[in-house]
C-alpha positions in Angstrom: -18.9 41.2 5.7 -19.0 37.7 6.9 -17.8 37.0 10.4 -16.3 33.6 11.2 -15.4 32.4 14.7 -12.7 29.8 15.3 -12.6 28.0 18.6 -9.8 25.7 19.7 -11.0 23.2 22.3 -7.9 21.3 23.0 -8.5 21.3 26.8 -9.5 18.0 28.0 -9.5 15.7 31.0 -7.0 13.6 29.1 -3.4 14.3 29.8 -0.4 12.5 28.3 0.6 10.7 31.4 -2.8 9.7 32.9 -5.1 9.3 29.9 -4.5 5.6 29.5 -4.7 4.9 33.2 -8.0 6.9 33.8 -9.9 6.5 30.6 -8.4 3.6 28.7 -6.6 3.2 25.4 -9.6 3.6 23.2 -10.7 6.9 24.8 -7.1 8.2 24.5 -6.9 7.2 20.8 -10.3 8.7 20.1 -9.4 12.0 21.8 -6.1 12.2 19.9 -7.9 11.6 16.6 -10.5 14.3 17.4 -7.7 16.8 18.3 -5.9 16.0 15.0 -9.1 16.4 13.0 -9.8 19.7 14.6 -6.3 21.0 13.9 -6.6 20.0 10.2 -10.0 21.6 9.9 -8.9 24.8 11.6 -5.8 25.1 9.3 -8.0 24.4 6.3 -10.3 27.2 7.4 -7.4 29.5 8.0 -6.1 28.8 4.4 -9.5 29.9 3.0 -9.8 33.2 4.8 -9.3 36.4 2.8 -6.6 39.0 3.6 -9.1 41.3 5.3 -10.1 38.7 7.8 -6.5 37.6 8.4 -5.5 41.2 9.0 -8.5 41.6 11.4 -7.1 38.7 13.3 -3.7 40.3 13.5 -1.9 37.5 11.7 1.1 38.2 9.4 1.7 36.3 6.2 4.7 34.7 7.8 2.7 33.4 10.8 0.0 32.0 8.5 2.5 30.3 6.2 4.2 28.7 9.2 0.9 27.5 10.7 -0.3 26.0 7.3 3.0 24.1 6.9 2.5 22.2 10.1 1.3 18.6 9.9 -2.0 17.8 11.6 -0.3 16.1 14.5 1.9 19.1 15.4 0.4 21.7 17.7 
């Protein structure tokens, strides 16, 4: 059995209201793009998991379907 670990690291010193003031526009845009890329990657990995791994994670088919339909920019 293969074990895969998924980690979401959306915590950051960047916040919506202060990111531009503290770190600049380029840093804010870079962070946003990295978060989007991570979401797309995680959803792709979720789509490729087999039913056994999904059931081990406690996810239902409805939850998986809803998550996979989300665009990369939506949390």
